[in-house]
TORDOZA-338789 format. One line per 2 residues: number of its first residue (from 1); their letters; for each residue z, y, x of C-alpha. Coordinates in nm, 3 decimals. Last residue first. Layout:
// TORDOZA-338789
NUM = a = Z,Y,X | ...
//
This chain:
// TORDOZA-338789
478 = pg = 2.667,-0.400,1.414 | 2.451,-0.521,1.703
476 = yn = 2.347,-0.460,2.059 | 2.269,-0.797,2.215
474 = ia = 2.388,-0.667,2.555 | 2.050,-0.734,2.722
472 = va = 1.848,-0.638,2.412 | 2.032,-0.303,2.384
470 = ii = 1.984,-0.244,2.759 | 1.610,-0.306,2.715
468 = vf = 1.607,-0.064,2.418 | 1.794,0.202,2.620
466 = iv = 1.554,0.172,2.915 | 1.248,0.188,2.689
464 = el = 1.370,0.510,2.526 | 1.452,0.659,2.868
462 = al = 1.095,0.597,2.986 | 0.960,0.763,2.672
460 = ic = 1.190,1.063,2.722 | 1.073,1.103,3.082
458 = lf = 0.710,1.089,2.966 | 0.790,1.341,2.693
456 = lp = 0.946,1.591,2.936 | 0.654,1.576,3.180
454 = wl = 0.404,1.614,2.893 | 0.579,1.880,2.683
452 = fk = 0.526,2.210,2.865 | 0.148,2.186,2.897
450 = yw = 0.143,2.022,2.555 | 0.300,2.331,2.398
448 = rd = 0.056,2.561,2.577 | -0.236,2.353,2.444
446 = ip = -0.114,2.406,2.088 | -0.147,2.785,2.105
444 = vc = 0.187,2.957,2.022 | 0.208,3.169,1.705
442 = ai = 0.566,3.038,1.656 | 0.501,2.919,1.300
440 = gc = 0.162,2.783,1.401 | 0.314,2.610,1.701
438 = vv = 0.565,2.441,1.468 | 0.304,2.329,1.216
436 = av = 0.050,2.229,1.479 | 0.312,2.017,1.657
434 = th = 0.369,1.811,1.343 | 0.004,1.723,1.271
432 = pw = -0.069,1.732,1.644 | 0.136,1.426,1.746
430 = lm = 0.379,1.467,2.036 | 0.706,1.635,1.937
428 = sa = 0.717,1.426,1.619 | 0.679,1.120,1.841
426 = fg = 1.044,1.167,1.944 | 1.165,1.081,1.594
424 = dg = 0.965,0.778,1.486 | 0.970,0.586,1.813
422 = fq = 1.339,0.646,1.884 | 1.472,0.563,1.536
420 = fa = 1.236,0.268,1.486 | 1.337,0.116,1.819
418 = lv = 1.705,0.165,1.731 | 1.659,0.012,1.384
416 = ai = 1.483,-0.290,1.536 | 1.768,-0.319,1.787
414 = qr = 2.023,-0.318,1.503 | 1.836,-0.614,1.356
412 = nl = 1.946,-0.825,1.652 | 1.643,-0.981,1.817
410 = dl = 1.569,-1.353,1.781 | 1.193,-1.286,1.785
408 = ld = 1.153,-1.416,1.429 | 1.457,-1.216,1.316
406 = sl = 1.309,-0.903,1.477 | 0.983,-0.964,1.287
404 = pv = 1.177,-1.010,0.963 | 1.327,-0.662,1.018
402 = mi = 1.013,-0.496,1.157 | 0.805,-0.546,0.843
400 = pm = 1.064,-0.424,0.589 | 1.140,-0.149,0.847
398 = at = 0.787,-0.009,0.865 | 0.713,0.132,0.518
396 = aa = 1.053,0.251,0.392 | 1.147,0.371,0.742
394 = qa = 0.813,0.552,0.776 | 0.871,0.730,0.446
392 = sg = 1.222,0.835,0.557 | 1.095,0.963,0.891
390 = sa = 0.801,1.153,0.740 | 0.498,1.174,0.970
388 = if = 0.324,0.854,0.860 | -0.014,0.812,1.034
386 = fn = 0.065,0.967,1.372 | 0.421,0.832,1.342
384 = lg = 0.276,0.481,1.350 | 0.182,0.529,1.715
382 = tq = 0.539,0.615,1.813 | 0.665,0.329,1.596
380 = lf = 0.436,0.090,1.781 | 0.544,0.227,2.118
378 = vm = 0.913,0.179,2.035 | 0.842,-0.167,1.891
376 = ss = 0.679,-0.257,2.223 | 1.013,-0.205,2.400
374 = ga = 1.180,-0.456,2.168 | 0.888,-0.698,2.207
372 = ve = 0.896,-0.670,2.586 | 1.270,-0.742,2.600
370 = ps = 1.253,-1.017,2.333 | 0.949,-1.192,2.491
368 = ln = 0.615,-1.141,2.313 | 0.443,-1.365,2.058
366 = kv = 0.494,-1.152,1.744 | 0.416,-0.817,1.906
364 = ss = 0.058,-0.757,1.784 | 0.123,-0.866,1.425
362 = am = 0.351,-0.566,1.360 | 0.087,-0.320,1.479
360 = sh = -0.187,-0.480,1.270 | 0.026,-0.470,0.952
358 = vi = 0.119,-0.104,1.006 | -0.247,-0.011,1.063
356 = td = -0.357,-0.195,0.750 | -0.079,-0.025,0.552
354 = ii = -0.208,0.319,0.659 | -0.572,0.239,0.575
352 = hg = -0.585,0.317,0.202 | -0.867,0.576,0.246
350 = dq = -0.697,0.819,0.005 | -0.371,0.781,0.198
348 = li = -0.533,0.838,0.538 | -0.724,1.139,0.402
346 = vl = -0.417,1.302,0.242 | -0.214,1.244,0.561
344 = ia = -0.471,1.435,0.766 | -0.478,1.717,0.507
342 = na = -0.111,1.785,0.582 | -0.207,1.932,0.920
340 = mg = -0.455,2.164,0.750 | -0.180,2.285,0.516
338 = ii = 0.048,2.368,0.808 | -0.247,2.545,0.972
336 = la = -0.253,2.789,0.683 | 0.107,2.901,0.729
334 = gf = 0.072,2.940,1.105 | -0.213,3.189,1.085
332 = iv = -0.059,3.368,0.785 | 0.253,3.451,0.986
330 = nk = 0.188,3.813,1.080 | 0.042,3.907,0.742
328 = ca = 0.346,3.755,0.569 | 0.580,3.977,0.773
326 = ei = 0.379,4.287,0.679 | 0.404,4.192,0.311
324 = fv = 0.781,4.150,0.344 | 0.818,4.490,0.511
322 = es = 0.608,4.649,0.235 | 0.827,4.492,-0.035
320 = iq = 1.142,4.624,0.131 | 0.982,4.970,0.136
318 = gf = 0.907,4.952,-0.237 | 1.263,4.836,-0.308
316 = km = 1.401,5.140,-0.128 | 1.546,5.110,0.220
314 = gn = 1.879,5.258,0.317 | 1.985,5.001,0.577
312 = vl = 2.220,4.825,0.335 | 1.931,4.804,0.087
310 = gi = 1.710,4.620,0.337 | 1.995,4.384,0.427
308 = vi = 2.047,4.304,0.058 | 1.676,4.238,-0.002
306 = mm = 1.647,3.998,0.292 | 1.978,3.840,0.184
304 = ti = 1.846,3.750,-0.159 | 1.513,3.618,-0.032
302 = lv = 1.690,3.407,0.234 | 1.935,3.254,-0.014
300 = gs = 1.661,3.161,-0.260 | 1.450,3.014,0.021
298 = le = 1.738,2.787,0.127 | 1.783,2.671,-0.234
296 = dl = 1.419,2.570,-0.276 | 1.378,2.440,0.082
294 = yw = 1.658,2.184,0.064 | 2.021,2.195,-0.035
292 = ef = 2.223,1.876,0.005 | 2.544,2.034,-0.131
290 = kv = 2.774,1.980,0.166 | 2.544,1.969,0.469
288 = tg = 2.249,2.183,0.358 | 2.458,2.430,0.157
286 = tv = 2.708,2.471,0.438 | 2.432,2.524,0.697
284 = lt = 2.248,2.779,0.482 | 2.565,2.963,0.383
282 = ii = 2.685,2.983,0.743 | 2.344,3.117,0.849
280 = tl = 2.352,3.378,0.571 | 2.708,3.481,0.659
278 = vf = 2.591,3.538,1.018 | 2.303,3.756,0.891
276 = lv = 2.534,3.949,0.661 | 2.757,4.023,0.960
274 = ls = 2.440,4.126,1.143 | 2.348,4.372,0.868
272 = ik = 2.702,4.514,0.852 | 2.691,4.578,1.227
270 = hr = 2.349,4.744,1.198 | 2.472,4.966,0.917
268 = ts = 2.773,5.065,1.128 | 2.545,5.160,1.418
266 = fk = 2.487,4.975,1.746 | 2.315,5.259,1.930
264 = tt = 2.011,5.152,2.130 | 2.058,5.213,2.503
262 = am = 2.032,4.864,2.655 | 1.815,4.746,2.371
260 = ds = 1.542,4.994,2.458 | 1.468,4.813,2.785
258 = qn = 1.441,4.477,2.611 | 1.196,4.595,2.348
256 = id = 1.176,4.395,2.028 | 0.954,4.572,1.773
254 = al = 0.647,4.367,1.865 | 0.835,4.039,1.827
252 = fp = 0.680,3.953,1.487 | 0.335,4.026,1.628
250 = fk = 0.367,3.779,1.919 | 0.104,3.857,2.180
248 = id = 0.008,3.574,2.414 | -0.094,3.638,2.776
246 = kv = 0.242,3.542,2.931 | 0.267,3.233,2.710
244 = is = 0.294,2.970,2.985 | 0.542,3.193,3.168
242 = ke = 0.507,3.152,3.543 | 0.407,3.519,3.580
240 = pn = 0.755,3.612,3.454 | 0.900,3.504,3.792
238 = ak = 1.276,3.453,3.827 | 1.342,3.452,3.452
236 = vq = 1.035,3.238,3.392 | 1.147,2.978,3.647
234 = ra = 1.503,2.984,3.509 | 1.375,2.923,3.154
232 = yr = 1.157,2.630,3.266 | 1.452,2.460,3.435
230 = mv = 1.675,2.536,3.135 | 1.426,2.372,2.897
228 = ff = 1.390,2.062,3.115 | 1.766,2.022,3.171
226 = is = 1.844,2.071,2.801 | 1.600,1.792,2.711
224 = ls = 1.748,1.546,2.963 | 2.107,1.627,2.865
222 = mf = 2.016,1.586,2.497 | 1.864,1.243,2.566
220 = ci = 2.166,1.120,2.764 | 2.428,1.252,2.522
218 = fa = 2.241,1.114,2.219 | 2.205,0.772,2.383
216 = ii = 2.581,0.756,2.448 | 2.644,0.855,2.085
214 = rf = 2.396,0.588,1.975 | 2.585,0.315,2.159
212 = gi = 2.911,0.419,1.993 | 2.752,0.444,1.645
210 = gs = 2.661,0.076,1.623 | 2.715,0.086,1.246
208 = fm = 2.595,0.392,1.053 | 2.574,0.191,0.728
206 = pi = 2.658,-0.177,0.779 | 2.348,-0.399,0.822
204 = ea = 2.103,-0.491,0.548 | 1.791,-0.399,0.749
202 = is = 1.676,-0.186,0.453 | 2.011,-0.007,0.446
200 = qa = 2.006,0.028,0.824 | 1.663,0.195,0.812
198 = ig = 1.760,0.430,0.526 | 2.081,0.555,0.693
196 = it = 1.944,0.566,1.048 | 1.632,0.762,0.949
194 = fp = 1.702,1.005,0.662 | 2.082,0.970,0.679
192 = nt = 2.102,1.082,1.045 | 2.443,0.951,1.156
190 = ia = 2.413,0.950,1.536 | 2.047,1.030,1.591
188 = as = 1.861,1.025,1.919 | 1.552,1.127,1.720
186 = fg = 1.701,1.401,1.500 | 1.901,1.534,1.796
184 = ta = 1.596,1.544,2.020 | 1.386,1.706,1.748
182 = vg = 1.656,1.968,1.676 | 1.690,2.075,2.040
180 = vy = 1.322,2.047,2.134 | 1.230,2.261,1.832
178 = vi = 1.505,2.521,1.840 | 1.561,2.577,2.211
176 = al = 1.191,2.515,2.284 | 1.076,2.793,2.050
174 = gv = 1.325,3.035,2.205 | 1.210,2.940,2.555
172 = fa = 0.851,3.003,2.445 | 0.936,3.366,2.366
170 = dy = 0.995,3.447,2.732 | 1.322,3.496,2.920
168 = gl = 1.492,3.831,2.974 | 1.776,3.803,2.721
166 = av = 1.584,4.009,2.463 | 1.292,3.770,2.488
164 = ti = 1.536,3.480,2.436 | 1.684,3.647,2.127
162 = gm = 1.346,3.721,1.970 | 1.230,3.362,2.016
160 = ml = 1.557,3.249,1.858 | 1.485,3.457,1.547
158 = pi = 1.123,3.345,1.526 | 1.230,2.976,1.544
156 = yg = 1.531,2.990,1.309 | 1.322,2.950,0.993
154 = ys = 1.178,2.625,1.125 | 1.524,2.466,1.141
152 = ee = 1.511,2.352,0.777 | 1.214,2.132,0.870
150 = ym = 1.452,1.918,1.079 | 1.818,1.874,0.981
148 = gf = 1.916,1.509,0.961 | 2.287,1.535,0.881
146 = ta = 2.434,1.417,1.210 | 2.168,1.402,1.480
144 = gm = 1.960,1.698,1.362 | 2.260,1.929,1.322
142 = lg = 2.398,1.801,1.652 | 2.073,1.883,1.832
140 = fi = 2.055,2.232,1.682 | 2.408,2.307,1.806
138 = lm = 2.341,2.140,2.143 | 2.027,2.346,2.191
136 = fv = 2.223,2.660,2.101 | 2.495,2.595,2.360
134 = pi = 2.261,2.463,2.631 | 2.034,2.772,2.612
132 = fi = 2.291,3.044,2.541 | 2.485,2.977,2.861
130 = fe = 2.186,3.094,3.068 | 2.262,3.454,2.969
128 = kg = 2.569,3.470,3.193 | 2.464,3.755,3.426
126 = kt = 2.537,4.028,3.171 | 2.709,3.872,2.873
124 = kr = 2.860,4.191,2.726 | 2.551,4.405,2.779
122 = vl = 2.323,4.134,2.641 | 2.533,4.103,2.325
120 = ag = 2.524,4.479,2.264 | 2.145,4.474,2.306
118 = vg = 2.126,4.171,2.077 | 2.295,4.374,1.804
116 = sn = 2.094,4.691,1.866 | 1.759,4.516,1.863
114 = fa = 1.839,4.288,1.567 | 1.977,4.566,1.351
112 = gt = 1.675,4.788,1.419 | 1.578,4.791,1.049
110 = kt = 1.237,4.640,1.129 | 1.388,4.364,1.346
108 = lm = 1.634,4.243,1.082 | 1.370,4.266,0.807
106 = fv = 1.135,4.053,1.016 | 1.395,3.774,1.023
104 = fg = 1.418,3.764,0.642 | 1.044,3.798,0.590
102 = ya = 0.981,3.522,0.843 | 1.208,3.287,0.647
100 = if = 1.025,3.380,0.325 | 0.676,3.316,0.460
98 = vy = 0.790,2.992,0.628 | 0.948,2.872,0.304
96 = fi = 0.617,2.948,0.135 | 0.430,2.714,0.369
94 = ip = 0.702,2.446,0.358 | 0.696,2.421,-0.022
92 = aa = 0.314,2.456,-0.034 | 0.248,2.155,0.194
90 = ni = 0.106,1.941,-0.086 | -0.110,2.229,-0.212
88 = mg = -0.242,2.316,0.134 | -0.310,1.948,0.202
86 = ky = -0.503,1.923,-0.124 | -0.715,2.221,-0.015
84 = is = -0.778,2.062,0.324 | -0.844,1.727,0.157
82 = mv = -1.133,1.890,-0.028 | -1.328,1.901,0.299
80 = md = -1.276,1.528,0.350 | -1.369,1.464,-0.012
78 = fp = -1.701,1.640,0.057 | -1.760,1.440,0.375
76 = nv = -1.685,1.102,0.213 | -1.344,0.935,0.243
74 = ps = -1.393,0.561,0.268 | -1.251,0.339,-0.008
72 = qa = -1.297,-0.021,0.101 | -1.194,-0.267,-0.167
70 = is = -0.855,-0.425,-0.103 | -0.716,-0.650,0.165
68 = hy = -0.372,-0.804,0.133 | -0.033,-0.750,0.292
66 = sd = 0.253,-0.928,0.114 | 0.405,-1.092,0.422
64 = pv = 0.714,-0.868,0.392 | 0.753,-0.673,0.063
62 = vv = 0.733,-0.303,0.150 | 0.991,-0.058,0.022
60 = sk = 0.997,0.192,-0.267 | 1.313,0.398,-0.241
58 = gt = 1.626,0.388,-0.458 | 1.835,0.336,-0.145
56 = sp = 2.056,0.039,-0.236 | 1.837,-0.077,-0.526
54 = de = 1.526,-0.107,-0.305 | 1.228,-0.052,-0.534
52 = vr = 0.940,-0.292,-0.480 | 0.617,-0.262,-0.283
50 = kf = 0.321,-0.492,-0.235 | 0.142,-0.419,0.086
48 = eg = -0.197,-0.254,0.117 | -0.545,-0.287,0.257
46 = ap = -0.855,-0.095,0.355 | -1.035,-0.215,0.665
44 = vi = -1.045,0.042,0.949 | -1.396,0.168,1.032
42 = yt = -1.503,0.382,0.734 | -1.152,0.526,0.674
40 = li = -1.131,0.588,1.049 | -1.419,0.838,1.022
38 = aa = -1.210,1.049,0.782 | -0.918,1.055,1.027
36 = fi = -1.153,1.165,1.308 | -1.293,1.445,1.089
34 = ii = -0.938,1.566,1.013 | -0.853,1.546,1.386
32 = mg = -1.156,1.762,1.471 | -1.060,2.014,1.200
30 = mf = -0.711,2.039,1.351 | -0.867,2.133,1.685
28 = vy = -1.104,2.381,1.522 | -0.811,2.547,1.343
26 = sh = -0.615,2.561,1.671 | -0.908,2.718,1.855
24 = pm = -1.044,2.483,2.116 | -0.850,2.394,2.431
22 = tl = -1.044,2.470,2.745 | -1.180,2.233,3.003
20 = kf = -1.323,2.428,3.292 | -1.630,2.302,3.466
18 = rk = -1.657,2.477,3.794 | -1.963,2.687,3.855
16 = kk = -2.098,2.630,4.198 | -2.112,2.941,4.401
14 = ki = -2.456,3.038,4.511 | -2.472,3.137,4.871
12 = pa = -2.676,3.449,4.912 | -2.996,3.389,5.101
10 = el = -2.957,3.493,5.458 | -3.138,3.812,5.543
8 = pe = -3.431,3.767,5.775 | -3.369,3.893,6.127
6 = ve = -3.554,4.214,6.198 | -3.744,4.223,6.520
4 = in = -3.786,4.569,6.653 | -4.118,4.645,6.808
2 = em = -4.099,4.931,7.052 | -4.326,5.221,6.987
//
């Protein structure tokens, strides 16, 4: 019998496992930032400025050169955990506003009014859907730039996400239209009373002066933001696989079906419901602009109209209640993360390190040239936004420091206001304590937001520096 040599089998080649960096769960991510904030209270020296009430604004402002050290007050592990509860309590107005705003929008989808109305809109604008992106972004941008709308826009996020899904884009486009639009307008402000108004009052320059330069800045920044959102929207429209949220399920959009919209009958009840919806939006905008309504009044309007729309569509009060409960179940994830984001501020305040950080930032630019110092102010304000999220609170804390600093550097005070305006506003799209709130509302993982944001934010940062350098060159003033 012939011997047959059998060649030994080659050992299977082992594929090297590639290390893949994944974003942790949003709650875990926020927990990591809370721990980091608590650790800072052990490392950063505690200190504070003296504060007095500014008669022109009625706000407590910092007295320049009044910084002094105080006894260290680190936040211990148990207090750190308690800060989450305190953050939930402090953020209660926004949390419950989110519940109510979702209930209102959810009612429109449950009754079918949203599907049939958008279906009719899609049929009439066939092939021209892209117009909605620049138009709505400009509307939100102008509301932020003129009367300082920001948190009030959160209620529009689920609605706009539904519209963009119905128009053949993805839900992320709807989030970007609202958030990028209003944040850009708020930051490149024209007459924003919460940033420009307070900052110019503290700087003792005419209210809303220098408006021409800011209008040019607003046009440039809005054009940049609209370009980025439209570019992403066109990519998703052409190839849905390029959507950065293609694997994400959005419970509040479950009843929105694009194919059904083309054939859904637009009934009389649906028409009445959408007329009521438009009247609701007009009421909210009018109340915010003319009567200075905030979350209390806006929530009252939304609760009333949610009930009215339910009754118009033949629902009983028990059914309306069930719809509202279902809406709250869908948004509980985002509502709780808002409180966790607020816990960061609680820790920094309890540790008395915010003023120390402000003082250190201001001291770091004293010996720089005017152009470099003006640009550095933008970066300082961007960093400060991590510790003080509120624009008005940051103005009251930072501007009394930046104003004498600008005088020392022979910079026009208007430039200090401009640097504050840019650094404070645009940073709200960057730091997790703000991003977590918006992503929580939209049910979008935070890492997906950053995947979209980085190229846009780097371009925005470059444009901020360019405008500040131009302002220094032309001695931009009142």
